[in-house]
N, C-alpha and C positions, 0 to 999 in steps of 0.2 A: 285152380292149379297154383301151388306155391312156386314162386321163383326163388332160386337159390341167391343168397346175399354174396356178392363178391367178397373174397377173402380180404382184399386191400381196403374195401369199404368198411368192413368190420374192424380192421386195424386202425383206420383213421377215427372211427366213432368210439373205439375203446381207449384211444391214446389221449395225450394231453390236448387240451383246448388249444388248437392252433388254427387261427383264422386264415392262415395262408394255405390250408388244405381244403377250404370250403369249395372251391371251384373243382378240384379234383374229386371230392366227395359227390358233388352234384353230377359230374360226368359218370362216376361209377353207378349212381342211381339210374341215370339214363341208360347204362349198359344193361340193366335188368330188362328193359323193354327192347333194346337194340343190341343183342348179343355180339354183333360184329363191330360194334363201335370201338374205334382205336382211342382208348381214353387219354393216353399221353398226347396224341395228336389234337385231340379236342382242347385239352388244357393249353397246348402250345398255341392253338388257334385263338383262344381267349386272350392269352399274353400279347399276342401280336396285334390283335384287334384293338386292345385297350392301351397299349404302350404309348400311342400319341398323346394321351391325356397329360403327360409331363411336358410336352412341347410347349415352349413359351412361358412355363411357369418358373418365376424367380425362386431361388432357394428360400427366400423369406416371404413368399406370396402368402397373403392372408387367407383364412379359412374360406371366406366368401368367394374369393377368386378361384380357389381350388374346386369348390363345389360347383361353380358355374362352368368350369372346365369339364368336370365329370358329366354335368347335365348336357352341355353342348355336344360332347362326343357321343354319349349314349343315345340321346333322343333326337338331336338335331342331325348330326353327321351320320351316325350308324342307322338311325330310324327305328330304334326299339320302341315298342308301344304295348299297352295292354290289348287284349283281344277285343275286337269290335263285334265279333260274332259269338260263337260258342266258347264261353269262359271255361267250360268243363272239358273241352277238347284235351286229351291226354298230351298232345304235342305241346301244349302250353306249359307243361311241367318238366319236360325232358330237355336238358341243356343243349344237346345237339340240335334238337328241333327248333328251340328258341333262337339259336344262332342262325340257323337256316332261314326261318321265317320272319325273324326280327319281331317276334310276338311272344309274350309270356305273361304268366300270372305274377302277382306281387312277390312271391318268394324266389322265383327263377330270375326276375329282373333285379331283385335285391342281391342275389349272388353276383350278378355282373356289376352292380353299383358298388358293392362292398369291395370287389377286386379293383375296379377302377379307382375308387377312393383311396384305397391303400397304395396303389401306384402313384397317386397324386400326393402322397404324403399325409394322408388324413387318418385320424384314429377312429375308425368306424366299427360298428358292431350291429348284428341283427337283433331285432326286437319282435318277439312273437306276441301278437295280440289275438283276442278271440276272433277267429275267422279272417285274420288279416296278418300281414307281415310288414314291418317297417324297418328303417335303418336309423341308428342314432350315431351322431358325430360328436365326439368329445373335442370341444374347441376351447381356446383361451377365453373366449368371450361367453362361454356357457354351452349347455347341452343343446344340440340341434337335432330335431326329429324330422326325418324325410319319409316321403311315400313315393318310392320309385315307381 
């Protein structure tokens, strides 16, 4: 059975490449499996959850300090992790389920990592690899590749 693609998701996908819309797009993808999902509320939850990444960062904080703040928030404080059981459980792919369970596959964890990185003032982009998804950070000291 085909699931209709939400009009707003199509709008995002067909629009300009805008990294700030990645979290919203991920929430719209989740809405295809969870039709009652309040997408704006889901995006607001991500914003509120990740906003503390800026706390304590100086305006001129180096890239390393910013990356450590992202890692500490996502993985230490909020407890996000890769699945320790069924990797292919669909809940690992839907942003709302990942937020609830604190468990996701590389691409959904990368959505959160990219969002937190942008809030921390980093120039970050997703990188598709065969069978995997990574994040690259453009830094004054060179390119940094991360595996959330």
